[in-house]
N, C-alpha and C positions, 0 to 999 in steps of 0.2 A: 543796026539793031542790035540790042543786047540778048544773047541766047544764053539760057541757063542750063546747067546739069549737075544733077545729084553726085556730089563728091564724098562726103562722109556723114555717116548716119543720115539725119534729114537736112543737112544743110547743102547749099546747092551755091555753086561757083559760075561766075559769067565768062564770057570771053572777053569781056573789058577788066577782070580782075577784081570784081565786087563778090562779096559773099553774103547769103541771106538764109534766113531760117523761117520757114513759111514765107511770109510777105515781108517781113523786116529785115531791113540791110543791116547787116553786122558791123559796128566800126571797128575797123582793124587799125594796128598800130603799125609803127616802122622801125625796124631796127637800126642800129647806128651804121650798119655798112648799106643801108638803104632799101633791105627788102622788107615788104609787106607781109604781115603776118596777123594770125587773130589765135586766141585760146579757148580751147575747150575744157571743161571741167566736168569730170565725171568720177563718183564715187571720192570725193576730196582729192583729187589728182589732175594737175594742169598738164596739158599737152599743147605745145606749139605748132601751129600747121602754117608752112610757107604758103602765100597764095600762088604764087607763079608755079609752084609744083604741082598745085592741085589743078591749076588751070592746065598744064600741061598733061598731066594724067587724063584728064576730062575730054580735052579738045585735039590732042596730039596723039597720045597714046604712052604706054610703057616704055618703048624702046628708044626713045628719043632723049630719055631724062638724064642720061649721063652727060649730055652735052649742055643741059638747061642748068646745071648747078653751079657752072663757074660764071661769073658776072662780067661782062664785057666792059672794057675800059680800062 
């Protein structure tokens, strides 16, 4: 079962790596290196958010983030 937690502003991330705003799933893009991300635009400024980092912050916690940044393989 997919579990959702609030991450940034009103955006929620799921334990399966999906992002939604209210009840609408946000279409994410994939970087060349394989990471999934989405863009948030506020006051004409774009900010990219890596989905795996948001999932780690919400479901694992802040302490483990140093190990999450390195892609295995």
